[in-house]
VEXDREN-2710 file (C-alpha; in Angstrom, 1 decimal):
% VEXDREN-2710
k/r/px/py/pz
1/MET/3.8/29.1/-34.9
2/LYS/6.3/28.9/-32.8
3/ASP/7.0/25.6/-31.1
4/LYS/9.2/27.1/-28.4
5/ILE/9.6/29.6/-25.9
6/ASP/11.9/32.5/-26.5
7/HIS/12.0/34.0/-23.9
8/ILE/10.8/34.0/-19.8
9/SER/11.1/36.9/-17.9
10/ARG/13.0/36.5/-14.6
11/ARG/9.6/37.1/-12.3
12/LYS/8.2/34.1/-14.1
13/PHE/11.6/31.7/-14.4
14/MET/11.2/32.4/-10.6
15/GLU/7.6/31.4/-9.8
16/GLU/8.1/28.4/-11.8
17/LEU/11.3/27.1/-10.0
18/ARG/9.7/27.9/-6.9
19/ARG/6.7/25.5/-8.5
20/TYR/8.9/22.9/-9.3
21/GLN/11.3/22.9/-5.8
22/LYS/7.9/22.2/-3.9
23/GLY/7.0/19.6/-6.2
24/SER/3.8/21.4/-7.1
25/VAL/4.5/21.0/-11.0
26/THR/6.2/18.0/-12.9
27/ARG/9.8/18.3/-14.6
28/ARG/8.9/18.1/-17.7
29/HIS/6.3/20.7/-17.2
30/PHE/9.2/22.9/-15.7
31/LEU/11.5/22.5/-18.5
32/GLY/8.7/23.1/-21.6
33/VAL/7.9/26.1/-19.4
34/THR/11.0/27.8/-19.1
35/GLY/12.2/27.0/-22.6
36/LEU/15.6/25.2/-20.9
37/GLY/15.1/21.5/-22.8
38/THR/18.3/20.2/-23.3
39/ALA/19.7/22.9/-21.0
40/ALA/18.6/20.9/-18.3
41/ALA/21.9/18.7/-17.4
42/VAL/23.9/21.9/-17.5
43/LEU/21.7/23.6/-15.6
44/GLY/21.6/20.9/-12.5
45/ALA/24.9/21.3/-11.4
46/ALA/24.2/24.8/-10.4
47/MET/20.7/24.1/-9.3
48/PRO/20.4/21.3/-7.5
49/GLY/17.4/19.4/-7.1
50/LEU/15.9/20.1/-11.1
51/LEU/17.6/16.6/-12.1
52/PRO/15.7/14.1/-10.4
53/ARG/17.7/12.7/-7.9
54/ARG/19.7/8.8/-8.3
55/ALA/21.6/7.2/-6.0
56/PHE/22.5/4.9/-8.8
57/ALA/24.2/6.9/-11.5
58/GLN/27.3/6.5/-10.6
59/GLY/27.7/2.7/-12.3
60/SER/25.4/-0.2/-13.2
61/ILE/23.2/-1.9/-10.3
62/GLY/22.8/-4.8/-12.8
63/ASP/20.2/-6.6/-14.9
64/ARG/17.0/-7.2/-12.7
65/VAL/15.6/-6.6/-8.9
66/VAL/12.4/-8.2/-6.9
67/LEU/9.9/-7.4/-5.4
68/ALA/7.6/-8.8/-3.3
69/THR/4.4/-7.3/-2.8
70/TRP/0.4/-7.3/-2.5
71/PRO/-2.1/-7.8/-5.5
72/ASN/-2.9/-5.0/-7.1
73/TYR/-0.2/-2.7/-5.6
74/HIS/2.0/-1.1/-8.7
75/ASP/1.4/1.0/-11.5
76/LEU/3.7/-1.8/-14.1
77/ALA/4.2/1.5/-16.1
78/ASN/6.3/2.5/-13.0
79/PHE/8.3/-0.5/-13.7
80/ASP/8.7/0.0/-17.4
81/ALA/9.7/3.1/-16.7
82/PHE/13.1/2.3/-13.9
83/THR/14.3/-0.4/-16.4
84/ALA/14.2/2.3/-19.4
85/GLU/16.6/4.6/-16.9
86/THR/18.4/1.8/-15.6
87/GLY/18.6/-1.4/-17.4
88/ALA/17.3/-3.3/-14.6
89/ALA/13.9/-5.7/-15.1
90/VAL/11.6/-5.7/-12.2
91/GLN/9.9/-8.9/-11.5
92/VAL/7.5/-9.2/-9.7
93/ASN/6.3/-11.6/-6.7
94/VAL/2.8/-11.1/-5.0
95/PHE/1.8/-12.0/-1.5
96/GLY/-1.3/-12.0/0.4
97/SER/-0.4/-12.1/3.9
98/ASN/2.6/-10.8/6.2
99/GLU/2.6/-14.3/7.6
100/GLU/3.2/-15.7/4.2
101/MET/6.3/-13.2/3.7
102/LEU/7.7/-13.9/6.5
103/ALA/7.8/-17.8/6.9
104/LYS/9.4/-17.3/3.1
105/LEU/12.4/-15.4/4.5
106/GLN/12.6/-17.1/7.7
107/ALA/12.9/-20.6/5.3
108/GLY/15.4/-18.2/3.9
109/GLY/16.8/-18.2/-0.1
110/SER/13.6/-16.0/-1.1
111/GLY/15.7/-13.9/-3.9
112/TRP/13.7/-11.1/-2.7
113/ASP/15.5/-7.0/-3.4
114/VAL/13.1/-5.8/-1.6
115/PHE/9.6/-6.1/0.2
116/VAL/6.7/-4.1/1.3
117/PRO/5.4/-5.3/5.2
118/THR/3.1/-3.7/6.8
119/ASN/3.9/-1.6/9.6
120/TYR/3.0/-4.5/12.4
121/ALA/5.3/-6.6/10.7
122/ILE/8.2/-4.5/11.1
123/SER/8.9/-5.4/14.2
124/THR/9.2/-8.8/14.0
125/TYR/11.5/-9.0/10.9
126/VAL/14.0/-6.9/12.8
127/ASP/13.4/-9.7/16.0
128/GLN/14.9/-11.7/13.7
129/ASP/17.7/-10.5/11.9
130/LEU/15.6/-10.0/8.4
131/ILE/15.8/-7.1/7.3
132/GLU/18.8/-4.2/7.4
133/PRO/18.8/-0.8/8.5
134/LEU/18.5/1.1/5.5
135/ASP/21.7/3.4/4.5
136/LEU/19.6/6.9/3.4
137/SER/22.9/7.8/1.7
138/LEU/21.2/5.7/-1.4
139/LEU/17.8/7.1/-0.5
140/PRO/18.4/10.7/-1.8
141/ASN/14.7/11.1/-2.5
142/TYR/13.4/9.8/1.0
143/ASP/12.3/13.2/2.3
144/ALA/11.7/12.5/6.0
145/ALA/9.9/15.4/7.1
146/SER/7.7/15.1/4.4
147/PHE/5.8/11.8/6.1
148/ASP/2.9/12.1/8.2
149/PRO/5.1/10.4/11.9
150/ARG/1.4/7.7/12.1
151/PHE/2.1/6.5/9.3
152/ALA/5.8/6.6/8.9
153/ASP/7.2/5.8/12.7
154/PRO/6.9/2.1/12.8
155/GLY/9.6/1.9/10.2
156/THR/11.7/3.2/13.2
157/VAL/13.0/0.3/15.7
158/GLY/15.5/0.7/18.2
159/GLY/16.3/4.0/16.4
160/LYS/17.0/3.1/13.6
161/LEU/15.6/3.0/10.5
162/TYR/14.4/0.1/8.5
163/ALA/11.4/1.1/6.1
164/VAL/9.9/3.6/4.4
165/PRO/6.4/4.1/3.9
166/LYS/5.1/3.5/0.6
167/ASN/0.3/4.5/1.5
168/TRP/-1.8/3.9/4.0
169/GLY/-5.2/2.4/4.3
170/THR/-8.3/1.0/6.0
171/THR/-9.3/-2.4/5.8
172/GLY/-13.6/-2.6/5.7
173/PHE/-15.5/-4.6/2.9
174/ALA/-16.6/-4.1/-0.7
175/VAL/-20.2/-4.8/-1.6
176/ASN/-22.2/-5.1/-4.9
177/THR/-25.2/-2.8/-4.1
178/SER/-27.0/-4.1/-7.0
179/ARG/-27.1/-7.9/-5.2
180/SER/-28.6/-6.3/-2.0
181/GLY/-31.6/-4.4/-3.4
182/GLY/-29.9/-1.0/-3.6
183/THR/-28.5/-0.2/-0.1
184/THR/-25.9/-0.2/1.1
185/PRO/-24.8/-2.5/4.5
186/ALA/-22.9/-0.7/7.2
187/THR/-21.6/-2.5/9.4
188/TRP/-19.8/-5.9/10.3
189/LYS/-22.4/-7.5/11.9
190/GLU/-24.6/-7.1/8.2
191/PHE/-21.5/-8.3/6.8
192/TRP/-21.0/-11.7/8.8
193/ASP/-25.0/-12.1/9.3
194/LEU/-25.9/-11.9/5.4
195/THR/-22.6/-13.8/4.4
196/GLN/-25.1/-16.7/6.3
197/THR/-28.2/-15.8/4.5
198/THR/-28.4/-13.3/1.1
199/PHE/-25.3/-13.7/0.5
200/SER/-24.6/-17.4/1.0
201/GLY/-21.7/-18.9/-1.6
202/ARG/-20.9/-14.8/-2.4
203/THR/-18.6/-13.7/-0.2
204/MET/-14.9/-13.5/-0.2
205/VAL/-12.5/-12.9/2.9
206/HIS/-8.8/-13.0/3.5
207/ASP/-6.8/-15.7/3.2
208/TYR/-4.9/-13.7/6.4
209/GLN/-5.5/-14.3/9.8
210/LEU/-5.2/-10.6/10.5
211/THR/-7.8/-9.5/8.7
212/THR/-10.3/-12.3/8.8
213/ILE/-9.8/-13.5/12.1
214/GLY/-10.0/-9.2/13.6
215/ASN/-13.0/-8.6/11.7
216/ALA/-15.1/-11.3/13.2
217/LEU/-14.3/-10.1/16.7
218/LYS/-15.6/-6.7/15.9
219/TYR/-19.0/-8.6/15.4
220/PHE/-18.7/-8.9/18.8
221/GLY/-17.3/-5.7/19.7
222/PHE/-14.0/-7.4/20.4
223/SER/-10.2/-5.3/19.8
224/PHE/-9.0/-6.4/16.2
225/ASN/-5.8/-7.7/17.4
226/SER/-7.6/-9.4/20.9
227/VAL/-5.7/-12.5/21.8
228/ASP/-7.8/-13.6/24.8
229/PRO/-8.2/-16.8/24.1
230/ALA/-12.8/-16.7/25.4
231/GLU/-12.9/-13.8/22.3
232/LEU/-10.8/-15.1/20.0
233/ALA/-13.3/-18.7/20.6
234/LYS/-16.3/-16.6/20.2
235/ALA/-14.3/-15.2/16.4
236/GLU/-13.6/-19.0/15.8
237/GLU/-17.1/-20.2/16.4
238/LEU/-18.7/-17.8/14.2
239/LEU/-15.8/-18.4/11.6
240/LEU/-16.8/-21.7/11.1
241/ALA/-20.2/-20.9/11.4
242/ALA/-20.0/-18.3/8.0
243/LYS/-17.3/-21.0/6.3
244/PRO/-20.0/-23.2/4.3
245/HIS/-21.4/-20.0/2.9
246/LEU/-18.2/-18.4/1.9
247/PHE/-17.3/-18.5/-2.2
248/ALA/-13.4/-18.2/-1.5
249/ILE/-10.9/-17.7/1.0
250/ASN/-8.5/-15.7/-1.3
251/SER/-6.4/-12.1/-0.6
252/ASP/-6.8/-11.6/-4.4
253/TYR/-11.0/-10.6/-4.7
254/GLN/-11.2/-8.6/-7.7
255/PRO/-11.6/-10.4/-10.2
256/SER/-14.5/-13.2/-8.6
257/MET/-16.0/-9.6/-7.7
258/ARG/-15.6/-8.0/-11.5
259/SER/-16.9/-11.2/-12.8
260/GLY/-20.0/-10.8/-10.4
261/ASP/-19.2/-14.9/-8.4
262/ALA/-18.8/-12.8/-5.9
263/TRP/-21.0/-9.8/-4.3
264/MET/-19.2/-9.4/-1.3
265/THR/-16.0/-9.3/-0.1
266/ILE/-13.0/-8.5/2.7
267/CYS/-11.2/-6.1/0.9
268/TRP/-8.5/-3.3/2.0
269/THR/-8.6/0.9/0.7
270/GLY/-6.8/0.6/-3.1
271/ASP/-9.1/-2.3/-4.1
272/GLY/-12.4/-0.9/-3.1
273/LYS/-11.7/2.1/-5.0
274/GLN/-10.3/0.6/-7.9
275/LEU/-13.5/-1.7/-7.9
276/ASN/-15.9/1.2/-6.9
277/ARG/-13.8/3.4/-9.7
278/ASP/-14.9/0.6/-12.5
279/MET/-18.3/-0.3/-11.1
280/PRO/-19.8/1.9/-9.0
281/GLU/-22.6/-0.7/-8.0
282/ILE/-19.7/-1.5/-5.7
283/ALA/-19.5/0.1/-2.5
284/TYR/-16.5/0.6/-0.4
285/VAL/-17.8/0.2/3.7
286/LEU/-15.6/0.9/7.1
287/GLY/-18.0/-1.5/9.7
288/ARG/-18.8/1.7/12.2
289/GLU/-18.0/-1.0/15.2
290/GLY/-14.6/-0.3/14.1
291/GLY/-11.9/-2.5/11.8
292/GLU/-8.0/-1.5/10.9
293/LEU/-6.2/1.2/9.8
294/TRP/-2.8/0.1/8.3
295/SER/0.6/1.3/7.0
296/ASP/3.2/-0.6/4.2
297/PHE/6.5/0.2/3.7
298/TYR/10.0/-0.8/1.8
299/ALA/12.3/-2.3/3.3
300/VAL/15.3/-4.8/2.1
301/PRO/16.1/-8.3/3.3
302/LYS/19.6/-8.8/4.5
303/SER/19.4/-11.6/2.0
304/ALA/19.2/-9.2/-0.8
305/PRO/21.1/-10.6/-4.2
306/HIS/20.9/-7.4/-6.1
307/ARG/21.6/-4.8/-2.7
308/ALA/22.2/-1.4/-5.2
309/ALA/18.9/-2.0/-7.6
310/ALA/17.0/-2.8/-4.6
311/TYR/17.7/0.3/-3.2
312/ALA/18.0/2.0/-7.0
313/LEU/14.2/0.8/-6.9
314/ILE/12.9/2.7/-3.8
315/ASP/14.3/5.6/-4.4
316/PHE/13.1/6.0/-7.7
317/LEU/9.4/5.3/-6.2
318/LEU/10.1/7.8/-4.1
319/ARG/10.1/10.2/-6.3
320/PRO/7.0/12.3/-5.6
321/GLU/5.7/12.3/-9.2
322/VAL/6.6/8.6/-9.7
323/ASN/4.9/8.3/-6.1
324/ALA/1.6/10.4/-7.8
325/ARG/1.3/8.3/-10.7
326/GLU/1.2/5.0/-8.7
327/ALA/-1.3/6.2/-6.0
328/LEU/-3.7/7.4/-8.9
329/PHE/-3.2/3.7/-10.0
330/HIS/-3.8/1.6/-6.8
331/GLY/-5.6/3.7/-5.2
332/TYR/-4.1/4.4/-1.8
333/PRO/-3.1/7.7/-0.2
334/VAL/0.5/8.1/0.5
335/PRO/1.4/9.9/3.9
336/ASP/3.9/12.1/1.3
337/ALA/2.8/15.9/1.8
338/ARG/4.7/16.5/-1.8
339/LEU/2.1/14.3/-3.5
340/SER/-0.6/16.9/-2.1
341/ALA/0.8/19.4/-5.0
342/ILE/0.4/17.2/-7.2
343/LEU/-2.4/15.2/-6.9
344/PRO/-5.9/16.1/-8.2
345/ALA/-8.2/17.5/-5.7
346/GLU/-11.2/15.0/-6.0
347/VAL/-8.0/12.5/-5.1
348/LEU/-7.3/14.3/-2.3
349/ALA/-11.2/14.4/-0.7
350/ASP/-12.1/11.1/-1.9
351/PRO/-14.1/9.1/1.3
352/ILE/-12.9/5.8/0.0
353/LEU/-9.4/7.4/0.6
354/TYR/-10.1/9.7/3.2
355/PRO/-13.0/8.5/5.4
356/ALA/-14.6/11.0/7.8
357/ALA/-13.4/11.4/11.3
358/ASP/-15.7/9.5/12.8
359/LEU/-14.7/6.1/11.0
360/LEU/-11.4/6.4/11.1
361/ASN/-11.2/7.5/14.3
362/ALA/-13.1/3.7/14.9
363/LEU/-9.7/2.0/13.7
364/GLU/-7.4/0.6/15.2
365/PHE/-3.9/-0.2/13.3
366/GLY/-2.6/-3.8/13.8
367/ALA/-0.5/-5.1/16.8
368/ALA/2.9/-6.8/16.6
369/VAL/1.7/-10.0/18.7
370/THR/-1.0/-11.2/16.1
371/LEU/1.9/-11.8/13.6
372/THR/3.5/-14.5/15.7
373/ASP/-0.2/-15.3/18.3
374/PRO/0.3/-19.1/18.4
375/ASN/-3.6/-18.9/19.2
376/ARG/-5.0/-16.6/16.0
377/ALA/-2.4/-19.0/13.9
378/GLU/-3.8/-22.3/15.4
379/LEU/-7.5/-20.3/15.1
380/MET/-6.4/-19.7/11.1
381/ALA/-5.6/-23.1/10.5
382/ARG/-9.0/-25.1/11.9
383/PHE/-10.8/-22.5/10.6
384/LYS/-9.3/-22.9/6.4
385/SER/-9.3/-26.8/7.4
386/ALA/-12.8/-26.5/7.9
END
């Protein structure tokens, strides 16, 4: 048996080339099927797109890059691959809310090179002059036409691109159905009622005003983004009543759900998928009253100490094959059409990642006003200190 391909027809070569250019197959597959192997470097000049495009190829980007992001949000093997390719180690700082990220950048000296803000927060970062417009010449793997505008447009403020999409998702709740008699609650009213009764001492909520207050507002049928004082007063009444029954207020809830210490939690798509994949008795639920639809982005702070490394990391993570590995790990849908040809069909059909239209249409994108509204900030502070 031979270990190499002696020849390939011209027709077959062109078919495989087109598949590669569309992103339907990986570079490794293309080189293996066509037998190009070590000839890739030579052919790369004649066939643009054969080799991964690298904005950092002409020089060193330094020995590190600091990323501020969310829990359970990246495949660490991708960071190892980035370090092997560039020599820059990825240092990860994990945060639980956009408010926490904003306060850190406002205080100065964050040391971050890249961070991951949510759609509704980007305009505030721009207004406060905390992030820079992106230099697209340093992001050759960013293809604006490939991204769903619904999830990409918040990255553009005042006609300038400040952030590129990472992934999108929903905010629902995860519930261990083995603790609820095999039944699955379907509404936010049930979530908060169970918290105060049969799930007392076993429920977690986010350390994050947008989602915790927002989903308390949904109990009464109010907007997830409400800043109306009377409506916030009703949400506060519910939160204070629920507070003695909570297991914890923490945005990193997977460990407690996995151990069985917690039975229910406000939850983001990817965490819901990871939990359900490993423990099928844990269901992910979108409350039928509505809730949050969101998209997260990569952005570069103006204070970034390793700017070249920041752009190199973002560009690396935007490669479709790398982004696909990220998506398979974190369990969030990615609004890049190039991944549709790479991800398994069962992933693209997963109802946790891609909810039914009636559930999706009931959701709201977070509003910028909620990030800086003093009434919501004070409410959250009173709730946490009660």
